[in-house]
N, C-alpha and C positions, 0 to 999 in steps of 0.2 A: 427527348429529355436534353436539357442544356448540358454541355460538356462538363461544367463545374459539378453538376449533380451526379453525373456518371462517375467522375473521378472520386468524388466524396464517398459514394456508395461502395466503390471498389476498395478504397482505403479502409473504410469501416469493416467491410467483410474480411479483408486481409488481417486486420488487427484481431478480429474475433477468432479467426482460424488459428492464428499464432497463439493467442491466449489459451484457447481450448487445447491445442496440442501440447503446449508447454505445461499446462496444469495437469494434463493426463500423465505426461512422462515424468514430471518432477513435482510430485505431491509431497507436502510436508508429512512426516510420519505421525499423523494424529489419529492412528487407528484406535487407540484407547480413549481418545477424546473426540467427541462429536461437536464441532463448531459450526455455527451458522456462517454464511458468507460475510455478514456484518462483523462478527467476532474475528474472523480471519483477517478482514480488511483492517480492523482496528489493531490487531496484533502486528500486522505488517507495518502499520504506521508507527507503533511503539518501537519496533525493530529499527526503523529508520530515524527515529527522533528520541534520542537517549533520555532527554529530560521532559518527556511528554506529560501533559496534564489532562484532566478530564475536559477542561475548557478548550484546550488545543484540539482535541479530537472532535468535540462538538462543533467547533468552528470549521475544521477541515471537512467534515462530512455533512455539515449544514443540518445538524440535528440538535435536539435539546440535551442539556447536561444529564437530565433524568434518563433519557434514552441511552446515553453512553453508559451511565452507571448500571442500568439494567443489563446491557450487553456484556459489561465487564464482570458481572457477578459470577458467572460460570468460570471465567478465566481465573478469577481470584480463588474460587473454591478448589480449583485444580492446581493451585500453586504455579500458575503460568504468569500471573502478574501479582504485584503487591501494591496496594494503595497506601499512601501515607500523607499526612497533613504537611503541606509546605511550610517550613518554619519561618520563611520570609513573608509569606502571605497566608495566614492561617485559614482563610476561606477557600484556598485552592488545594485540590487533591492532586498530588504528584503520583506518577506511575513508574514502576520499575519492574524488571523481570524477576519472577520467582525462580526456584530451582528448575522446575519443568519448563519454564519460559526460556531460561538460559540454554537448556538442552535443545529446545525447538529452534532457538536462534542459531546455535551452532550448525544444526541440520540445514537450516535455511541458507546459511553462508556456503555450505558445501554445494547445495543445489545451484546457488547463484554462480559459483565457480565453474560447475559443470556446464551451465548454459553459456557462459562466456567462452569456455574452452571448446565446446561443441559447435557453437554457432558464430559468435562474435569474432573469435580469432580466425575464422575462415574468410572474413571479409577484409578488404583493404581498409586501413585506418582512415584514409581520406573519405571513403564512402560512409563510414560510420560517423565521421565528423559532419558530413553533409546532412545525413539523416537527423543527427542531433540538432544541428543549426536550424533546419527547416521545422522540426518539431518545436523547438524553442520559439520560433516566430509565431506558430499557431497558438502556442500556450500564451504568449504575450498578448496577442490579438484578443484571444478569448477572455483572459483575465481582465484586461483593460475594459473590454465590452461589458463584462459582468458588473464591474464597479460603476460604469456609466449608467446602467439601468436600475441601480439600487436607489 
């Protein structure tokens, strides 16, 4: 196997193991709520993007607006999110956190802080910057490549 392939597979496996371990240790307290992976991913997107819209999510996950609406139905039923018509563009549906969504967001922030405290703070800031910069290079290469093939 070419060395690039070996390194690629090693990186992918490391990321999977990290993701698996972190998700086991730091699970959002959704015991009363059964969310699909897609719903969890959308909720994380909404946490990170305060003024998210249905169209933003559809674009981000490369799925239809209808698929987004279906996935968000349960989140809305459980007062995790609130949908409202964007007053500036009445065809756009804006999303905000409901009462239960605000609580989940606070819990998510606590988990994020624990991860930073338990892992990131143990590394030298120079090493973290280097990981960030290399990851950004990959992101830029892949994003540019995606648009070139469309």
